[in-house]
N, C-alpha and C positions, 0 to 999 in steps of 0.2 A: 555617542555610543549607541543611541537608539536605532540608528540606521543599520547597524550590524546585527540586530536581534534575530531576524529570520536566518541569516547566514550562520550565526552561532548555534542556533537550534539544529541546523543541518550537520554542522561539524560535531556537535555533541552526540548525535545519533550514530555517526560513522566512526568516531575516534577509537573506541574500544574494539569493535570488530576489526577495524583496519590494523591496529597493533597486533591483535591476536592472530591475524592472518599469517604472520611470520613464525608461528609456533612450529619448531622444526619437525616434530613427530607427525603432525597433520597440518601441512602448510597450504592454506587456502589460496595464497598468492599464485600457486601453480595452476589454479583453475581460473585465474582472472580472464583469460582469453574467452573461455566458455561463458563466464558471467557477463562480460561486456558485450559479447555478441547478442546474448539474450536481452540484456538491459537496454541496448540501443533500440531494438525493435519495440519493446514494451513502452519505453519512454516516448518514442515517436507517436505511438497510438494515444498515450495519455496526454501528451502535449497538445495534440490536435483536439482532443476532447476538452481539455482544460481551456485552451485558447477560445474555442467556440462558446463554451459556457461563460467565460469571462466577457466575451463580446456581447452576449445577449443578457448579461446581468444576473446570471444564476448565482454567481459569487464574484468577489473582487478583492482588491488588496489595498492595504493602508500604507501609503508611501512613507509615513513616519518611520516605519521599522524596516525599510528597504534601502539598499545601497543606491538605487536609482538606475541600475543597469538592467535594460530590458532586451529581450529577444522577441520580436513581434510585439504582441500585447501582454506578454508574460514577464514578470520579473525574473532575473537570473536565479534567484533563490528558489522559486517555485520549480524550475527545471532541475536544479540540484536536488530538490526533495525527491524526485523520481529516480535519482541515482543513490542517494544516501540511505533512504529507508529500505529499498530493495537489497542493497549491499548488506545491511545488518541482518535482514531476514534470510537471505540466501546463505550467508555465513553461518547463521544459526542452524539452518537445514543441513549444511555441510558438517558442522560439528556434531549434531545429534546422530548422524550416521555412525559415529564412532563411540559416542557416549551411551547410547541406548541400544542394547542388543535385542531387547524386546520392548514393544511399545503398546501400552494399554489401549491406545486408540485404534489399534489394528482391528479389533473385533467390532468397533462401533463406527468406523469411518463411513460405511455404506449408508447405515440408517441416519447418521448425522448429515450426510450429503443430501439424502432424500428429504429430510425435514427442512433443511435450509432451502432447497429448491422449491418445495411446496410453499413455505412461508413467504419467500421472496417473490415468487411468481404471482401468488394470490394478492399480495400487498401491491405489487406493481400494477396489476389489472385494475384494482380499485382506486389506484392513485395515478392513473395514466396521464393526468393533466399536470402532475408535478414532475418537472423534468429531471431534477436530481434523483428523486426517488425511483421513477419509472426506468430511466436509462440504466442506473446503477443496479437496481434489483433484477431487471430483465437480463442485462448483460451478465451478471454473476450467475444467475440461475441457468442460463443457456451454457455458460462455460463449464459449470459443474456437471451438467448433463453430458457435455462432450467428454469430460474427463472420465465419467462413469462408463460411457460408451467405450472408451479406450481401455477400460479396466485398469485405470491408473491407481496405484497404491497411494492414497492420500493421507495415510496416518501421520507421516512425518511433516507433510504440508500443514496439517491441522496443529500438530505439536509446535511447530515453528511459529505459526500464527499466534497461538495462545501464549507462547513464551514472550513474544515481542509486543503483545497487545498492551500490557501496562506501560511500556515505553512509548508505544504509539499514542496512547491516550495522554501521556505526559507531554510529549512534543506537540501533539495536536491541541492539547489544552492550552499551551502557551500561544499557539497560532490563533486560537479562537478567543483569546482574551484573558485567560487565567494568568494572574500575577502581573497583568499589564493594565494600563489605563484604558486602552482601546484594543480591539482585536487586530491582529495582523491580517487575517483572512476573514472577510465578512460574507454572510450568506443571505440570499433573498429567501425568507421563510415561506413565500408563496410557492416555492419550487421544491420544498421538502416537507417531511411529516411534522415538523415543529416539535419533534421529540429530541431532547438534548440529554446526553450523558455528560454531566457537568456542563461545560459550554459547547460541547461537541455534537453536531447533528448525528443522529444514529446512522445516517447514510454513510458517514465517513468510515465507520467500522467495516461496512461491506465493500466500499470503494477500496479500502486498504487490503481486504481479503483478496479481491480480484487482482490488485496490483501485485501482491505477494505471490499468489498462486501462479500467475502468468510468468513471472520472473523465475520462479523455481522450476516450472515445467520446461521452459525454454532452455534454462541452464542445464537441466538434466539431458535434454535433447542434444545440445551442442557438446556436452561432455561425452556422451555416448559416441557421437560422430568423430570426436577427436581420438 
């Protein structure tokens, strides 16, 4: 049963959003085409990034908790992660458009973005030799700059991220060793800040933000085009 642990984590993340996608009044399944167009592009980017970092030892995987199916040097479960987590997040974004007529984050989104950009950029500069930190923080800060330049309303992006963050920490906590004898995903601490939230490198929370925001933004783009 251990070999299905990572797969079960993915299924747990997507199960409730998937079922809720068929809610008749606001059916997310009707937006699947827009979501999957967006998700394929983002997944390709993150798979390349993930594969490279796996190859050079920034992180790696414990075969005990994997089915043994690999695509290149990545386990199948890792690639499914880039589908299941974004699905849950984009579904949350979709649902919040109907549930929240006003969003308290509307007034604070710009200042929040500028604070994030400043903190991430400065941290990346002072830790340029740590690959996970520098690539993730530089990449996220530049992407936020781009979204601000486009005058993108990020209030629901942030709300969706904050909503799924506890679930993200729960799933990533399992992946990094909570409740298990060994972690499913291990990290080379020479390439990160060595700051852990429970067992989770702090970089994971920013990596997750970039993953979520890119999926949401491209989903909105393809939905508008449709």
